[in-house]
N, CA and C atoms as a LAMMPS dump frame, in Angstrom:
ITEM: TIMESTEP
0
ITEM: NUMBER OF ATOMS
306
ITEM: BOX BOUNDS ff ff ff
-5.0000000000000000e+02 5.0000000000000000e+02
-5.0000000000000000e+02 5.0000000000000000e+02
-5.0000000000000000e+02 5.0000000000000000e+02
ITEM: ATOMS id mol type element x y z
1 1 1 N 463.184 -59.87 82.382
2 1 2 C 464.057 -60.765 82.344
3 1 3 C 463.572 -61.876 81.858
4 2 1 N 462.522 -62.564 82.171
5 2 2 C 461.886 -63.661 81.783
6 2 3 C 461.378 -63.443 80.085
7 3 1 N 461.204 -62.087 79.736
8 3 2 C 460.577 -61.823 78.63
9 3 3 C 461.929 -61.994 77.3
10 4 1 N 463.08 -61.795 77.815
11 4 2 C 464.737 -61.952 76.885
12 4 3 C 464.862 -62.956 77.269
13 5 1 N 464.722 -63.949 78.153
14 5 2 C 464.776 -64.94 78.096
15 5 3 C 463.942 -66.124 76.782
16 6 1 N 462.154 -65.62 76.993
17 6 2 C 461.696 -65.818 75.497
18 6 3 C 461.911 -65.659 74.883
19 7 1 N 461.978 -64.382 74.368
20 7 2 C 462.413 -64.122 72.892
21 7 3 C 461.824 -62.44 72.852
22 8 1 N 460.923 -62.043 73.937
23 8 2 C 460.514 -61.283 74.086
24 8 3 C 459 -60.705 73.326
25 9 1 N 458.585 -59.414 73.417
26 9 2 C 457.267 -59.279 72.398
27 9 3 C 457.942 -59.336 71.215
28 10 1 N 459.026 -59.129 70.219
29 10 2 C 458.785 -59.978 69.033
30 10 3 C 458.868 -61.132 68.34
31 11 1 N 459.585 -61.845 69.493
32 11 2 C 459.533 -63.279 68.986
33 11 3 C 457.994 -63.873 69.389
34 12 1 N 457.55 -63.081 70.451
35 12 2 C 455.986 -63.797 70.436
36 12 3 C 455.124 -63.535 69.265
37 13 1 N 455.569 -62.216 68.613
38 13 2 C 455.178 -62.086 67.163
39 13 3 C 455.184 -62.666 66.183
40 14 1 N 456.907 -62.862 66.366
41 14 2 C 457.337 -63.952 65.205
42 14 3 C 456.753 -65.282 64.964
43 15 1 N 456.665 -65.727 66.339
44 15 2 C 455.734 -67.003 66.386
45 15 3 C 454.451 -66.943 65.664
46 16 1 N 453.621 -65.814 66.565
47 16 2 C 452.336 -65.778 66.306
48 16 3 C 452.01 -65.663 64.318
49 17 1 N 453.117 -64.841 63.552
50 17 2 C 453.116 -64.962 62.391
51 17 3 C 453.273 -66.633 61.954
52 18 1 N 454.112 -67.007 62.259
53 18 2 C 454.699 -68.793 61.494
54 18 3 C 453.623 -69.56 61.732
55 19 1 N 453.044 -68.903 62.76
56 19 2 C 451.654 -70.479 63.277
57 19 3 C 450.473 -69.767 62.098
58 20 1 N 450.501 -68.606 62.115
59 20 2 C 449.251 -67.83 61.035
60 20 3 C 449.35 -68.384 59.604
61 21 1 N 450.827 -69.074 59.241
62 21 2 C 451.58 -68.567 58.031
63 21 3 C 451.038 -70.41 57.639
64 22 1 N 451.44 -71.083 58.665
65 22 2 C 451.472 -72.629 58.475
66 22 3 C 449.571 -72.936 58.388
67 23 1 N 449.083 -72.505 59.15
68 23 2 C 447.374 -72.595 58.957
69 23 3 C 446.892 -72.438 57.258
70 24 1 N 447.339 -71.154 57.087
71 24 2 C 447.301 -70.844 55.661
72 24 3 C 447.358 -71.59 54.736
73 25 1 N 448.531 -72.457 54.659
74 25 2 C 449.2 -73.524 53.827
75 25 3 C 448.42 -74.55 54.08
76 26 1 N 448.674 -74.869 55.473
77 26 2 C 447 -75.903 55.593
78 26 3 C 446.013 -75.909 54.883
79 27 1 N 445.096 -74.673 54.992
80 27 2 C 443.97 -74.51 53.964
81 27 3 C 444.401 -74.474 52.632
82 28 1 N 445.301 -73.862 52.338
83 28 2 C 445.295 -73.906 51.037
84 28 3 C 445.419 -75.035 49.947
85 29 1 N 446.638 -75.834 51.088
86 29 2 C 446.823 -77.158 50.282
87 29 3 C 445.602 -78.037 49.955
88 30 1 N 444.792 -77.909 51.14
89 30 2 C 443.453 -78.631 51.237
90 30 3 C 442.244 -77.951 50.482
91 31 1 N 442.251 -77.328 50.139
92 31 2 C 441.372 -76.411 49.086
93 31 3 C 441.913 -76.982 47.702
94 32 1 N 443.022 -76.754 47.399
95 32 2 C 443.895 -77.159 46.188
96 32 3 C 444.004 -78.499 45.986
97 33 1 N 443.641 -79.507 46.86
98 33 2 C 443.511 -80.694 46.447
99 33 3 C 442.288 -81.318 46.359
100 34 1 N 441.297 -80.561 46.868
101 34 2 C 440.112 -80.887 46.843
102 34 3 C 439.447 -80.278 44.965
103 35 1 N 439.913 -79.462 44.635
104 35 2 C 439.965 -78.721 43.032
105 35 3 C 440.288 -80.187 42.373
106 36 1 N 441.913 -80.44 42.723
107 36 2 C 442.157 -81.277 41.91
108 36 3 C 441.083 -82.684 41.809
109 37 1 N 441.285 -83.238 42.435
110 37 2 C 440.293 -84.501 42.673
111 37 3 C 439.111 -84.598 41.916
112 38 1 N 438.207 -82.864 41.952
113 38 2 C 437.154 -82.869 41.219
114 38 3 C 437.661 -82.746 40.197
115 39 1 N 438.587 -81.956 39.455
116 39 2 C 439.151 -82.219 38.378
117 39 3 C 439.281 -83.588 37.669
118 40 1 N 439.669 -84.57 38.363
119 40 2 C 440.474 -85.33 37.819
120 40 3 C 438.66 -86.352 37.97
121 41 1 N 438.199 -86.225 38.676
122 41 2 C 436.65 -87.07 38.889
123 41 3 C 436.536 -88.227 40.251
124 42 1 N 437.676 -87.909 40.903
125 42 2 C 437.919 -88.639 41.622
126 42 3 C 437.683 -88.426 43.007
127 43 1 N 436.729 -87.549 43.161
128 43 2 C 435.887 -86.819 44.696
129 43 3 C 435.143 -87.674 44.789
130 44 1 N 434.57 -87.54 46.007
131 44 2 C 433.753 -88.067 46.822
132 44 3 C 432.037 -88.116 46.363
133 45 1 N 431.222 -88.857 46.09
134 45 2 C 429.974 -88.095 45.74
135 45 3 C 429.235 -87.542 46.925
136 46 1 N 428.714 -86.116 46.674
137 46 2 C 427.813 -85.794 47.817
138 46 3 C 426.405 -86.719 47.807
139 47 1 N 426.148 -86.91 48.825
140 47 2 C 425.04 -87.496 49.188
141 47 3 C 423.758 -86.366 49.033
142 48 1 N 422.838 -86.938 48.807
143 48 2 C 421.52 -85.949 48.606
144 48 3 C 421.085 -85.582 49.847
145 49 1 N 420.495 -84.69 50.087
146 49 2 C 420.414 -83.695 50.947
147 49 3 C 418.662 -84.478 51.242
148 50 1 N 418.737 -84.518 52.771
149 50 2 C 417.761 -85.315 52.948
150 50 3 C 416.578 -83.974 53.971
151 51 1 N 415.437 -84.222 54.119
152 51 2 C 415.122 -83.065 54.93
153 51 3 C 414.707 -83.984 56.705
154 52 1 N 415.351 -83.222 57.416
155 52 2 C 415.781 -83.303 58.361
156 52 3 C 415.136 -82.144 59.406
157 53 1 N 414.582 -81.515 58.766
158 53 2 C 414.033 -80.406 59.407
159 53 3 C 412.703 -80.805 60.326
160 54 1 N 412.005 -81.589 59.891
161 54 2 C 410.96 -81.681 60.348
162 54 3 C 411.516 -82.917 61.323
163 55 1 N 412.392 -83.754 61.306
164 55 2 C 412.89 -84.434 62.696
165 55 3 C 412.881 -83.835 63.557
166 56 1 N 414.08 -82.757 63.171
167 56 2 C 414.311 -82.212 64.273
168 56 3 C 413.535 -81.528 65.142
169 57 1 N 412.371 -80.673 64.11
170 57 2 C 411.534 -79.98 64.703
171 57 3 C 409.962 -80.85 65.734
172 58 1 N 409.673 -81.568 65.463
173 58 2 C 408.912 -82.644 66.291
174 58 3 C 409.395 -83.099 67.274
175 59 1 N 408.605 -83.435 68.474
176 59 2 C 409.086 -83.614 69.811
177 59 3 C 409.192 -85.345 69.743
178 60 1 N 409.755 -85.853 69.97
179 60 2 C 410.025 -87.268 69.65
180 60 3 C 409.254 -87.928 71.501
181 61 1 N 408.417 -89.089 71.054
182 61 2 C 407.696 -89.289 72.412
183 61 3 C 408.736 -90.484 72.525
184 62 1 N 408.844 -90.346 73.937
185 62 2 C 409.19 -91.051 74.983
186 62 3 C 408.704 -91.519 76.087
187 63 1 N 408.938 -93.27 75.939
188 63 2 C 408.099 -93.716 77.014
189 63 3 C 409.106 -94.922 77.258
190 64 1 N 408.746 -94.904 79.034
191 64 2 C 409.49 -95.443 80.315
192 64 3 C 408.301 -96.45 80.226
193 65 1 N 408.771 -97.621 80.906
194 65 2 C 407.951 -99.146 81.043
195 65 3 C 408.583 -99.016 82.59
196 66 1 N 407.575 -98.983 83.252
197 66 2 C 407.763 -99.316 84.516
198 66 3 C 407.188 -100.193 85.004
199 67 1 N 407.787 -101.216 85.824
200 67 2 C 407.42 -102.536 86.207
201 67 3 C 406.389 -102.253 87.553
202 68 1 N 405.402 -102.939 87.766
203 68 2 C 404.279 -102.689 89.1
204 68 3 C 404.705 -102.795 90.119
205 69 1 N 404.632 -101.942 91.137
206 69 2 C 405.271 -101.929 92.033
207 69 3 C 404.383 -102.528 93.149
208 70 1 N 404.632 -103.912 93.623
209 70 2 C 403.627 -104.336 94.657
210 70 3 C 404.309 -104.201 95.75
211 71 1 N 403.077 -103.867 96.837
212 71 2 C 403.198 -103.809 98.11
213 71 3 C 403.763 -104.589 98.873
214 72 1 N 405.421 -104.036 99.638
215 72 2 C 406.308 -105.157 100.033
216 72 3 C 406.155 -104.864 101.545
217 73 1 N 405.95 -106.506 101.957
218 73 2 C 405.671 -107.062 103.566
219 73 3 C 406.758 -106.637 104.208
220 74 1 N 407.018 -105.851 105.394
221 74 2 C 407.687 -105.481 106.007
222 74 3 C 407.997 -106.856 106.863
223 75 1 N 408.722 -107.239 107.378
224 75 2 C 408.968 -108.492 108.453
225 75 3 C 409.597 -107.744 109.932
226 76 1 N 408.556 -108.097 110.432
227 76 2 C 409.086 -107.411 112.048
228 76 3 C 409.171 -108.754 113.004
229 77 1 N 410.351 -108.111 113.494
230 77 2 C 410.828 -109.567 114.402
231 77 3 C 410.651 -108.818 116.15
232 78 1 N 409.962 -109.684 116.804
233 78 2 C 410.125 -109.491 118.084
234 78 3 C 410.492 -110.447 118.834
235 79 1 N 411.488 -109.734 119.789
236 79 2 C 412.336 -110.468 121.11
237 79 3 C 412.203 -109.901 122.07
238 80 1 N 411.584 -110.899 122.577
239 80 2 C 411.055 -110.746 124.475
240 80 3 C 412.446 -111.117 125.081
241 81 1 N 412.732 -110.141 126.003
242 81 2 C 413.555 -109.854 127.048
243 81 3 C 413.128 -110.321 128.232
244 82 1 N 413.454 -111.086 128.657
245 82 2 C 413.049 -111.659 130.268
246 82 3 C 414.396 -110.953 131.283
247 83 1 N 414.151 -109.764 132.13
248 83 2 C 414.655 -109.11 132.971
249 83 3 C 414.613 -109.738 134.648
250 84 1 N 415.973 -110.611 134.799
251 84 2 C 415.976 -111.095 136.332
252 84 3 C 415.786 -110.211 137.126
253 85 1 N 414.601 -110.274 138.327
254 85 2 C 415.207 -109.36 139.444
255 85 3 C 416.593 -109.363 140.226
256 86 1 N 416.874 -108.194 140.849
257 86 2 C 417.959 -108.223 141.606
258 86 3 C 417.98 -109.156 142.87
259 87 1 N 418.883 -109.72 142.966
260 87 2 C 418.916 -110.72 144.296
261 87 3 C 418.918 -110.086 145.513
262 88 1 N 418.565 -110.468 146.502
263 88 2 C 418.734 -110.084 147.696
264 88 3 C 419.652 -109.572 148.192
265 89 1 N 420.31 -108.132 149.075
266 89 2 C 421.757 -107.823 149.482
267 89 3 C 422.399 -108.694 150.476
268 90 1 N 423.152 -109.298 149.967
269 90 2 C 423.887 -110.442 151.558
270 90 3 C 424.181 -109.208 152.366
271 91 1 N 424.647 -109.502 153.68
272 91 2 C 425.166 -108.751 154.712
273 91 3 C 426.255 -108.107 154.33
274 92 1 N 427.219 -108.419 153.414
275 92 2 C 428.266 -107.539 153.477
276 92 3 C 428.172 -106.452 152.215
277 93 1 N 427.102 -106.294 151.375
278 93 2 C 426.681 -105.503 150.853
279 93 3 C 425.95 -104.786 151.191
280 94 1 N 425.357 -105.008 152.602
281 94 2 C 424.386 -104.246 153.801
282 94 3 C 425.591 -103.21 154.83
283 95 1 N 426.329 -104.069 154.903
284 95 2 C 427.527 -103.087 155.52
285 95 3 C 428.204 -102.163 154.633
286 96 1 N 428.634 -102.24 153.512
287 96 2 C 429.097 -101.569 152.689
288 96 3 C 428.385 -100.223 152.218
289 97 1 N 426.961 -100.597 151.935
290 97 2 C 426.071 -99.487 151.865
291 97 3 C 425.883 -98.83 153.301
292 98 1 N 426.103 -99.388 154.61
293 98 2 C 426.066 -98.34 156.107
294 98 3 C 427.212 -97.865 155.916
295 99 1 N 428.195 -97.728 154.791
296 99 2 C 429.761 -96.78 155.392
297 99 3 C 430.984 -98.098 155.578
298 100 1 N 430.799 -99.159 156.316
299 100 2 C 431.438 -99.932 156.777
300 100 3 C 432.069 -100.927 155.792
301 101 1 N 433.62 -99.892 155.237
302 101 2 C 433.919 -100.786 154.351
303 101 3 C 435.274 -101.275 154.804
304 102 1 N 435.597 -102.293 154.352
305 102 2 C 437.02 -102.952 154.632
306 102 3 C 438.391 -102.351 154.141
């Protein structure tokens, strides 16, 4: 059913043929314009060929400058913590430990 809505197999072939003809016309017109420009003498001058083969085959020298790394001093913070001794148990706390709970 979806093929019937899209035009089916022959519809797709028709679209491909139209696309191919459009590409061929575009290529032909470009070629035609280049020939006309050449005959009239208004074509762009071609640049002389330079030897780029040597540059492509030789390895470029890559230099990476890294600053000297100095030894970094690490700061250490020492914090003294004083722990207070536990106070002596009161009589109420002693009774709670013995099991006498209010």
